[in-house]
N, C-alpha and C positions, 0 to 999 in steps of 0.2 A: 504493499500501499505506499502510496505517495503522500507525503506529509503536506497538509494544507498550506505551510509557510512556504515550500518549495514552489507549489503552483502559485500562491500569491506573489513571490519575488518574481517569477516568470512573466505573470501577467503586468506587473509594473515595470519590469524591463521594455516590455513590448508596447506599453502605452494602452492595456486593454483593463476594460472593467466588465463585470459580469454583464452578459446579454450584449456586448460588443460583438458584431460580426467580423470575422476575418479569414483571409484565404492562406492556405499554406501550399508549398512545394513538395516534391518528393511522391512517395508511396499513396499519400491519401489526397493529393490534390483533386481526384474525382468526387471527393466528398465535400468539397467547398460549396458554400460558405460554412465556417464551424463557429462555434463560441462557446463560452463557460456559462452554466448556468449558476444560480446563487450557493449551489453546493459544491461549486468547484469542479462540476463534472464537465467533461468536454463532450460537445453535442454537435450533430449536423444538421443545418437548416434544410438541406436537401431531403436528408431522411425524415426529419421531424415533419415536412410538408407531405409526405408519403405515409407519414404514421407507421416508420420502420424503425426499427432498434440500431442503433450505430454501435454494434459490437465491436468494431476497431477501436473505439474512443480510447481505451487504456493503451492500447499499442501506438496510436498516433500520438497520444500525451507523451508516453516514453521518448519517442522519436524525437518530439519538438524539445523536452528537456534537455537531451543528451546531443542536441545541435546535428542529428542526422537531418532532420528536416527543420525548415523555418517559418515564420510567420513572413508570408510573401507581400501581403496586402492588407491594411485595416481599412475596414468600411468605415463610412460616416456615421455619426450618431443617428441621423435621420433613417439610414438602411440597417439599424440594429436588427439582430436575429429575430425578434418578435416580430415586427414589422415586415420583414422579407418573407418569414414563413407564412403570416398571414395573407399577405398579397398573393402569394404562389397559391395558397388554396382558393382565393377569390378568383384570380385569373382563371384556374381550372374549372371552378364552378361556371363562370360566365362562359367559358368555351364550351362545356357540355350543354348548357341552357341554349346558346346560340346554335350548336349543332342539333338539339332536339328541334328547335323552331324550324331550321332549315329542313328537316327530314319531314317535319308536318305539312310545309308547304309544298315542296317537291315530291312528286310521286313516280319521278322517272327512276328507272334501276340504276344507271350510272351515278348519278349525283348521291342517291340514297346510299349506295354503297360506300360512296367516298366519305359521306358525312357519318356512316357508322363506323368506319375506321377512326375517324378522328376522336368519337365518343370512347371506343376501345382504348385508344392510345392514352388517353388522359383519365382513364378508371384505375 
């Protein structure tokens, strides 16, 4: 287990506060953006927006603390993790609603198949 003091020092050195979103380089860049919650647990906004568990969080944190990976880009306060995750959920909901409306409007086979594909993609 990693001591909270070590995580707090890492966050301070990188100018991070809980719920500040940031990107990393290395093995876990496909999980960007990341953030620390109030319990100093490393989370992925991308996974949170899909209601998935970030099982690599401890490994990613270890790689950050040992300088194998680095904080590449700190997000602005306006784009903090809660806001970004909520915006992704809202966007997916709007796309789903729009695709449903289009399916209802158009009964031609080609358009319907294409729009159903959009629905499946964002489910």
